[in-house]
N, C-alpha and C positions, 0 to 999 in steps of 0.2 A: 919203370921209368926210373932214372936213376933219382937220387936222394938229392943231388945237386942240380938236375932239372926240374926235379919237382919245387925247393927252393925258388930257381930263378923263376919260374912261372910262377910263383906265389906273390913272390917280391915288384915280380912287372904288373899282374892281376893289382895287387894294391895301389901301385902308381900312376897305371890307367885311372882306377875307380877313383882315386884322389885327388888325380889333378879334373877329371871329369865332373866333381862336385867344386870343384875350386873355381874353375871356369861358369859353370851354369850358376851359383851363389853369385859368382863377382859381375854377370851380366844380368841376371836377375835383379838383383841388389834388392833383399826381399825386406831389409831393415831399414830403406831407403837413406843407406849413410853417404850418398852422392848428392843429396839432397839437401844434406845438413847447412849449407853456407845462402839456399835460398829463402829462409826463413826464419821469422822470430819466435821459436818454442816448438811444440809437439804439432803434427796435423791433428785433424779430426778425428775426435772417438773411432776407431775401428784402423786409421790409419796403419801403415808398416810398419813406421818407426814406434809406433805404439806395442808392439811385441819387444821391440829392445830400449826403453827411455833411457835406460844409460851409456849405452854405446851411443845411442844416436847424440845426445845433448855432449855427453865427452868428447867425440869426433866434432861437434858441431862447433866447439869453442876455437880449436884450431883455424874455423874458415873464418868465424862472425868476428875475432878478437875484440871481443866487448870491452869495454874502457867501462861497465857499471857489470854485478850481477844481481838476480835477483837468485836466492835463495830460501831454502824451507823443505816443504814435504807436498803433499797432493795438495794441502790449501794454497797454498802460493803459488803453487803449480799454474791452478784452475782458476784461480780469482786474481791475481796481481799480472796487471798488464804492462809489459816491457816496451809497450808504445810510450806509456802514461807524459802528459807533457810535463809533469812536477822536477824531473829528471834534469839535470843541469846540462848546456850543449855539449860542453868539454866533459863530458860523462857518456856520449851515446858515442857508439852503439851499445845497446843495454839488451840482457841478452838475460832471458827467463833458465836459469841454472837447478831450477829448483825439481825433486824425484822425491815419488810418491814414496813413504817408506823409510827415508833418507834419515839413519841414525846422527845425531851433531857430529861425530866424530867425523861422518862421510861428508859431513857438510865443509867441513875445515878441509879435506883433504879437496873435495871441490874448488873452494876459494884458492885456495895455491896452484891449482891448476890450471886456472881462469888468469892468475895473476903471473904464473911464468909463460902463459904465451903470449899476452902484453900486462905491461903494468895497470892495478886497476884504480881506478879515482875513486868508486863510490862502492858499495854494495848495499843491498838493504837484506835483513835476515828474519824470517818470519821463525818465533821459536815456538813449539810443542810439545808440552807435556810428553809425552808416546817419542819422540824423537829421543828424551833423554833417558827411558824407560825399558826402550825397546833396543834391540840387538841392533838394527839396519836392514836394509838389502840386500839380501841373499847374491845377488847378481853384482856386487859393484867388486870392482877389478882395479886396485892401487895401480897395474901395470899398467892403464889406459889412461892415467897422468904422469901429466908433466910435472915438475919439482919435488918428487922421490924419492926413494932408494931401491924402488921395484919399477920404475918406470921402462917402459920396453919400446923400442921407434915403431913410428905410427907404419910399417907397411908391415912388421910380425904380428902390430895388434890385427888390423886388417884380415892378413890370410889365417891368423889364428880363430877369427871371430866366422869367417868363411869356409872353414870345414867343421866350423861346429855342429853341435846337432839342435840348435836354436835355429841358425839360417839356415840349413836342408827342411826342417818341419813349413818353416813360413818360407819358402820357395815352395814347398807343396801344398800350399792353402792360397798360394796364389795364381798356381799352373791349375790346381784341381776344379772343381766342378763348384765345388762346398767353401765357392768366397766368404761369403755371410752369414755370420750369426746373427739369431734371432735373438734381442736384448727386449727388454722391460724397459717400457719408456710412458715419462709423465701424462703423456696424452693419453694414454692408455688406462692408468692405472687410479692417474690425480698425482695430488701433489702429498698428501697426508698418507698413503698408504705405500709412496716411494721412501717420505721419510722414515715409515717405519719398518721398510725392510734394511734401507741401508741402514738404522741404528741396531737393528738384531747382527745383519751379516758384520758392520765393524766387529762389535762387540765379539760376539761368538768367535772371531778369527783370533782373538786374545784371551780366550777364557784361560788357559794355565798361568795368565798374569792378574784376573779378576777375582774380589771377593780374599784380599789379604786380611790379614791379621795389624795393620797398620790403627794406630788410636790415635789420637790428638796429638801427644808430644812423638808423636816419627821426626827421626830427623835425617836429612838429608844425608848426611856422607857415613853413617853406620852402613851402609848397603855399599859392597867394591863395584857394583856395577852403575850405581848410580854416582859414585864419587869419581868412577874413571869420567861418565860422561861430563860430569861437570867441570873436570881437569880438563876436557879436548874443547869445552865451551872457553874458559878461559886461557889456553892455548890459540883459540881462534879470532879471541879478542885481540890477547897479543900478538899475533901475527898482523894483522890489519892495522895495530899504532906503530908497528916495529917500520911497515911498508908504505906508510901516508896513505891509509883508505880511509875514507870518510866510513866509517861504521855505522849505518842506522838499523836500528833493531825494536822487534817489535812483538809480544806474545799475541798469536792469532785469537783472533775471537771465531766461538763456533753456535751454530744455535742455542738458545738456554735448555732444550730436551738435551743436548745432549751434555752441559754440566748437572742438570740432572740423575743425567747415567754415570757420570763421574760418582755422586754422592751415594746411588745405590749398589755400585759395584765396590765400594770402600776405596775408590780414587780420592774423594776429596782433602781427606790429611795430608798425604802426598802433593798433593799439585799446589795447597797454601805454600806446602813447605818449599817447595820447586823453587815457585816464588821469591821466598828468603834466600834462597840459595843464589838467586839470579842477580840480585841487586846486589849480596856480600859478594859477591864471584868480580862484579863490577868495582864497586870500590875496591877490593881489597889490589886487582888488577890495575887500578889509578895509583892509587898509595904506593905500591911500588916506582910511579916515573914522577918527580915530586913537578911538579907547575901542568902535570897531565889534568884535565880534566874528563871526567866519567861519561862515561860515551852514556849517553839516553838511550832509558828503555819504555816503551809505552806498551803500557797494559789493554787490550782491546776484546778481553773475556769477561767477561760480567754480566750483567741485565741490565739491558738499557730498552730504549724504542725500536733499535733495528735488533739486537739480539732477539728478543722477545716477541718478532714479528709471528702474526696470526697464520697460524694452518688454515687453509680452508677445508669448510667438513669433505667424509670422504664421498660424498656423493657429488661434489664438485671435479669434474676430469677438464674444468675451463681454467680456471684462476690459476696464474703463473706468479711464484713468492720474486719480492722485489731482493730483497739481501740475502737468499740464501737458495742451492741449490740441493741441498739436503742438510742433516744436522750436522755434522762434521764440516761440511763446505762452504763457504762462502763465498757471493756471487763478483761478478766483474765490475759490477756501481758498489757491490760494497767494497769493494777492495782501492777502488779508488778513493773513499772516501779514508782508507787505512795509508794509501800514498800522499794523498793531501795534505796529512797530520803529520807523517816519520819525515817527509822532507820539506815543511816548511812552504810548504804551497800554499797561497788562500786559495779559497775554495772559487774553484773555477765551474762550479755546476751549481746548478741546482737540485740542490738534493733534498727540499724542506729544511723545518726545525730538527735538524739532526747534529747530535753532540756528543760522540762517541771517540772511547780512549782518553786512559788517565796517568800522567807521566810519573812513574812508581820509584822509589831511591831507599836506602836503607833509614830515611828519617820520618817516610810514609807510611811504610808497607804493611803497618801492623794496622793502622787506622784503614788503610785499604782493605787489608782481608777484612776485618771488622764489617764495614761497608758493605762490601759484597755479599757476607753471608745474612746480612741483614736485608740484602735486593733478593739474596734468594728464596728466603720467606716470604717476602712481596708476590714473587714471580707464581708460588706453590698457591697461595692464594687466591690468584690474580685467573691460575689457567689450571686448573683443578684435575679437566677432563685429559689434557697433555702428559700431567702428572703420572696420572694415574695410566693413562697406553704404558707409558715408559717402564713403573711397578712390574706390568703385564711382560712387557718384553724382558726385564731382567727375570722377571719367577721360572718364565721359557728356557730362557739360558740358562740357567741354575737345573733345571728340570732336564736337558740337555746333558748338562757338564756331568751330573750323577751319576747317567749310565754307563 
């Protein structure tokens, strides 16, 4: 066979295979992109869209055309309800555009994307330390997003995704016999064991960033990556100001055990410095615009009757916690408390005698940090068994990290 014929045969085979893959993935829609306009947020755990949440949500915005968005990491994604009645009528529909593992720079691009599709009236942004320390999602693709220099047409993005290995693998899983994966569930192992597993997995996955040499005098901007993340935050705030977006900001709550983990892995000093840097950045941004008010920042992290919710004993497999899904993630009911406070909505539900959230500024930040340290001492005294468990988890992570 002549070289020319060989080349023609190879090209033809490649074309046929590529077309077959494209048509199969387009028909099966393994990442549920055709359903993006049908729902607010992601489907239940295990759904097809959960295999590519970045693509699913980025495409969903083009169909939903929200007037308000919720941004943040997995905490906001799981805990904040985009159907909450606290959003103003002229700020609907609302879409939860939060993504697990997103960096603050990626959140800014998501805000620009949504605003480019339809001018936003409001945005709620949940802030997490990890979004400022870590590099963000590896599947984040600016070409999919509107409003930046790398933006590509939607048809091109769809074709690129449908020809990707990610889509082909998802199709194979949907069509194959092994569609479902077994997962440990709280009804089988209980809340306390579920907490322990999540805590170990969460921090062990970041072992390279644990046990730093940061001392009490650590400064945020002395590290280039940290300085860049705070610039991204200021850019996000400035963009919202310039575009007339009503920006509501809060620091996410975690269970008190998670803050004890921060202390044990050496993150407490930088956690405090991060809060100082946030209020300073907000004050600086407003100071460049005469007559502008500083965007308010609520701090829901800390130690209170909600974040110190008692865990059931290991033998209790029936009790379900009210305020937390695990140490890192708050429940929807907890999220309702946050939204009612952040959106200035009078309490609409009977939550009992619960007061959460502190408005922090450059004027009260040091007093707030001192109070939090005192509250941390009180937590450790009141929950010695939980503190001991956290210590054992950190010791295990240290041993594995040395291997």
